[in-house]
N, C-alpha and C positions, 0 to 999 in steps of 0.2 A: 504494500500500500504506500502510495506517495502522498505526502502532505505538501500542499502549496502554501508557501509562506508569503504573505503580502505585507509589505511594510506599513505600519500604522503611522500616518502622518497628521491625522486630524485629532483634535482634543475636544472632548465634551465633558463639562463638569456637571456632576449630578449631586443634588442635595436630597438626602433621604433620612428617615428616622434611624436611630441605632438598631431598632428591631429589624427593619427591612434589610439593613446592611448585614446583620448577623445571619438572617435567613438566606440571603444570596450567597454569603460566604460559606455557609453550611452546604447549600446545594452545589456550589462549585467544587467544594472539597469532595463531596460524594460522587460527583461526575468526573473528578480527576483533572479539572482545568482551573485556570486562574479566574478570579472574579471578572477581570476585563474580558476574557474570552467568553465566559458564561453570559455576561450581559450582552456582548456583541452578537453572539450566536442567536440568543433568544429574541432580541429586539429585531435582528435582521429577518428572522422567520416571520414575526408578526408584521413587520413593514412590508415584506414581500406579499403576504396574504392580502393586505389592504390594497397594495398596488395592483395585484392580479384581479381582485374583486372589490373595486371601489364602492364605498357606501353610496347609495342613491337616496336622494330625499324622498320621503314617503308621502309628502303632501299632508302629513298629519299635523295636528295642532298640539303643541306641548302643553302639559297640564299647568305649568306655571302661568302661561298666557290665559288659559281658561279661567284660572282662579283670579287673575288680575281683572279680567273683563267682568267676571261675576261681581267682584267687589266694586268696580267702577259703576256697573249698572245699578247697584243698590245704593249708590251715593256714598260709598265708603271713603276712606282716607286716600286711596289711590284712584286716579282718574285714568281715562283712556290715553292721556299723555304718558303716564307711567307705563302703560301696556305697550305703547308704541316704542318707547325708549328701550324697554326690556326685550321686546321682540327683535329690535334692531341690534341689540347687544349680542343676541344669539343667532342672528341670521346666517353667520358663517358656517354653522353646523347644520343648518336646516336646508340650505339652498346651495347649488353648485357655485363654486367660486367665480366662474366665468359669467354667470348670470348676475352676480352682485355688482359687477362693474356698471351694468345698465342702471341699476338703482342709484348707485353713487352719482352718476352723471345727472340723473333726474333730480336728486336731492341738491346737488351743487348748483343746479340751474334754478332751484326754488320752485320746481314744477309740482305743486301739491297734487293735482289730478294724476300726473304721471307716476308719482311715488305711490299713491293709493292704487293705481292700476297695476303697478309692478307687484305690490303685495297681494292684490287680488289674483293675479296670474300665477304667482309662485307659492303663495300660502293661502289658498282660498278658504280653507276651513277656519283659519285664524280670522280672516277678514269678515267671515260670516258672523262673527261674534261682536263686531264693532258696528253699532248702529250708524246709519248714514249721517245723522245729525251730529255724531261725535267723531267723525273721521278727521275733522280739522284738528281736534285735540290729539288724535293718534299721530298725525303728521308732525305736529309740534314736538312730540316725543322723539320721532325719528330725527328731526333737525337738532333737538337738544342733545341727543347722543352724538351726533356728528360734531356739534360744537365742543362737547366734552372730550371726545376721543378720536374723532374722525372715523367714518364708517369703514374705510379701507384698512384700518389698523386691526 
């Protein structure tokens, strides 16, 4: 059996709890490899599975958004602006990255109807929870997140 040795030239620093480090150390020892090799092999397997079978957005509506809309609809502390802010904060895991660029352009142009249309097209189950008369609040939340962090970040 031949072992291909590839020089490691890149550095990644990982922060973890002492318990996690001990667990990885124990597993690496049992496997007969270094912690670095153990981490590299296992992470590479997971990364390759994700690349081979990328996650696809389900079009579902996250439970946190449902709860925020329920509270907003009851006149609770959080409004639809908060719902828009939080949905925008999580949009990167709900929608394909290439599609997000379109929403960013609409938001940067201040196109309220375009932003709402984008969310309706990409997250229709979520937007079904936002009443027509409250969509202005929702868009303000999108813009507020952009002001705070930038949608592309």
